[in-house]
N, C-alpha and C positions, 0 to 999 in steps of 0.2 A: 257486582254491585252491592253496596251496603246501604240498606234503607233503614229508616226509623219510622215507626208507627206510634202515634200518640194522639189521645183526645184530651182536650182541655176545656175549661169553662171560661166565660167572659172575664171574670176577675183575674184570670191568669195571663191575659194577653200581654200585659206589661212585663211579664217574666220571660217572654219568648226570645227577645234579642240575646240575653245572656245564655239561655238554654240552647238556642241554635248555634251560637258561637262555640259553646263548649263541645257539642257533639260534632260540629264541623271540624274542629281542631282534632278530635279523636279519629276522624276519617269517614264520618257518615257522608254519603254522596247524595242521597235522595230523602227528602223529608215529606212524609205523608201525614199531615197534621189536620185534625178535625176540631171543630168547635161544637160543643154540646150546649143546647138550650132546652129549657123545659117546654113541654108542648102547650102549656097554658100561659106562657109569657106573652105580654102585649106585643102584637105584631110590629109596631113601630120600634119598640126596644130591640126586638130580635134583629130587625134589619140594620139598626145602628150597630149592634154588637158584630154582626156579620161583616159590615163594611169596615169596622175597625180591625177585625181579625184579618181580612183580606189585605188591608193596607199594611199591617205589620208584616205579613208574609211577603208581600211584594217588595217592601223595603229590605227584606232579608234575602231577596233573590229566589224565593220559593214560588213557583208559577201556579201551583194548584192548591186550592183549599177545599176541605171536605166538611160536611155539616151533618150533625145528628140532632134531630128534633124529637127526642124521646126523653122520658123521665130518667134522671141520672141513676143508674145502677150498673153493677158490674156485668150483668147478663146482657143488657142492651148494648153496652160498649163492646163486649166480646163478639157478639154477632156482627156488629159494625166493623170491627177490626178484622174479623175473618173474611168479610166480603172485600175489604180493601186489599188484604193479603192475596186473595185469589185473583183479583183483577189487576194488581199493580206490581206484584213481586214474582220473579221467576223462582222455580224450585231450587236452583243452585245458588241463588243469591242468599245473603244473610240479613237478618232483621234485628235491629236493636229495639227491645221492648221496654218502654219506660213511661212514667207519668211526667208532667211538665215540672214537677218539683223534685225529680229524681236525677241525680247526676252520677253517672258511672265513672269509675276510675280504673285505668289500666296501666300496667307497667311498660307497655310498648304501644306503638300506633295500632289501632284496632285491626287494620288489614293484616299486620304481622301476627297478631294474636289469632285471628281467624285462620290464617294459613297454618300455623302450628297446630291448632285444634283439628283442622281438616286433615292434616297429615297423620294425626294420631287416631283418626276415625271418629272423632267426636262430632256431634250434630247440634249441640247446644251447650251453654254454660250458665250455671246458676250464679246468683248474686245474693248478698246479705245486706239488709237495710240497716243503715247507721243514722240515727236521728241527729240532726244538726239544729242547735238552739243558740239563742243570743247569750252573750257572755254574762249578762246580769239576771238571766232567768225570765225576762219579760217576753211578751209576744209582740214584737214591734212590727209595724207595717213595713213591707218590702219597699226598698228604695232602688229603683232601676238604675240609678246613677252610681251605685256602689256595688262592688262585687258581692255576690250572694254569700260566698265563703267568708268574707270579712264581716258581713252582717250577722251571720249565724256560725260562729267559729267553734263552739263546743260540740263534742261528739259524745252521745250517750245511747242507751238502749231503752228509752222511755216506753216506746210502744209495746215492746215485748214484756218489760218488767211490770208495767201498770195495766196496759190494755190486754196483755196476753195475746197480742197480735201475731200473725204470721210475719216473719222477717225474711223468709225465703222468697225470691222471685227468680224467674228465668230472665236473665239479662240480655242474652243474644242467642239467636237460633237460626238454623238454616231455613230457607224460604218455604220449604215444604213441611215444616214442623208446626203443628197446631198446639195452642196453649189453652189452659182453663181460665176461668174468670179471674180478673186481677193479675194475670200473668204469673200466678204463684206456682203452678205446676204445669207439666205437659198435660194435654187433653186426655191422653191415654192413662195418666196416673190418677185422674180425678173425674171419672165419668159422671158421678153424682152432681158435679158442679156444671155440667154442660146443658145448654138449651137443646131443644129438639133439632134446631137447624145445625148446631155444632155437632150433634151426634150423627147426623146425615153426612156432614163433611168428613168426620173421622172414619165412618164406615167406608167412604169412597177412597180414602187415602190412609190405610193402616199405618200405625206408628210403632212398629215392632222393632226391637233391637237398638233403640236410640241410646247413646251413651254420652257422658259429659266428663270433664276433668274433675278431680277431687278438690282442687282449689276453687275458691269462690271470689267473684268480682265484688269489689266495694261498691255499694249504692248509697250515696249520701242523700238523705231524705230531708229536704228543706220545707217541710210541711208546717212548721211551728211558727207561723206569723200571725198578724192581727186578725186574719180571717178564719183561723182554725176553729174558734169556738162556735161560730155560726155554722161552719161545715159539719162539726160534730153534732150540733143540735138537729140539723137536717136529717142526719142518719138515725134520729130517734123518733121521727115522725111515723105515724101509723102505717102509711103506705110503704115506707122504707122497711120498717120492721116486718111487714107482712111478706116482703120479697127476699130479704137478706137476713139470714139467721145469725150473722156475725155482728148484729147491731150492739150486742153486749160489750164489744170492744170499745165502741164510741161512748157508751154509757159509763164505763169505768174511767176512761180518760177525762170525760167531761166532769164527772164527780170529783176527780182529783183537782182539776183547775178551780172548780167552785169552792173546794175546801182550802185552797191556797191563794185566794184573791185573784184568780185569773192569770196565774204565772206559775213557773216552775219553782219548786223549793230545791235549790241546788244541793242542800244538805241531804235530800232524799235520793239523789241520783249519783250513780257511779260514772263520773266523767272519765272517758277512756282516751288514751293516746294511741292513735293508729296511723302509722306512716302512710301518707296518701300514695295512691297509684300502685300499691302492691297487692297481690292476690292474698286471700286469707284462708286459714285453716280453722274449721270449727271443731268444738269439742265432740259434738255428737250429732252427726248429720241425720241419723234416723229419727231422733226425737224432734229435731227441727222440722222435719217433713211432717211429723205427726201433730205437734202442738207448739212449734216455734219457741222452744225453750232453750235452744243452744245459745252459747255465747262466743263472741269472737275472742280467740285466745292469743293468736299471734298472726303477724303479717309476714309473708315469705315472698322472696323474689321468685320470678318465673323459673 
């Protein structure tokens, strides 16, 4: 069984049909999707958002919806995802880990990729984030009637070049492998990033000797739409900054947009041409793991 675990927010519900179709076409069989709402949200609004979310999932043939009523941060989401993983995924299954604006690309159907990885003794595969932006550098509102790839066709590395953000994520992993916050590392690689509950889970299920392929999965990141400025501002609120030490990334990126009239200055960016669906080789995996400064240098077939 190939499952997908993801938590989204109310503004992303209209993204879900394209998102689910993409991953269903890759071979995902079970979708474990959650809606996160803030705890101080008006109850009537919350119920409306939940009803909308359930209706979207039902239309997509997804029978079960999950809900997270906690302030949005990577630690709360990690504990929520760990609980879903323990309750709904078997150890021998595999999990696609992604956000609702992340579209992974593979050179073969996902089941074939997993069988090859399994036969090689691998238990997970890393991915590298590639930012997708509009052709004119604007931050347009997402239109659910148009392919997301058509709306945001250009590929760049804005988040790492400007925000110094982590571009590494674990893309897919066996069902008994735990991850750290944001899906950036294995839990065993980043113990400082774990909540107390996550540390208990990790102690009960040691993660020794896990290996992955050298090539990296493409993760196309469709974050850069009309809602991104408000989402960056949220990450600069005192409560977010108190919990999440990486708020400086959002500050750098928001400052960039404020300096450029709320859009990308295409002259500042290196637009890259990456053949879709191929695995990638990075210049320096070690520095990527430490400070996300690697660059995608070539795409290679499996």
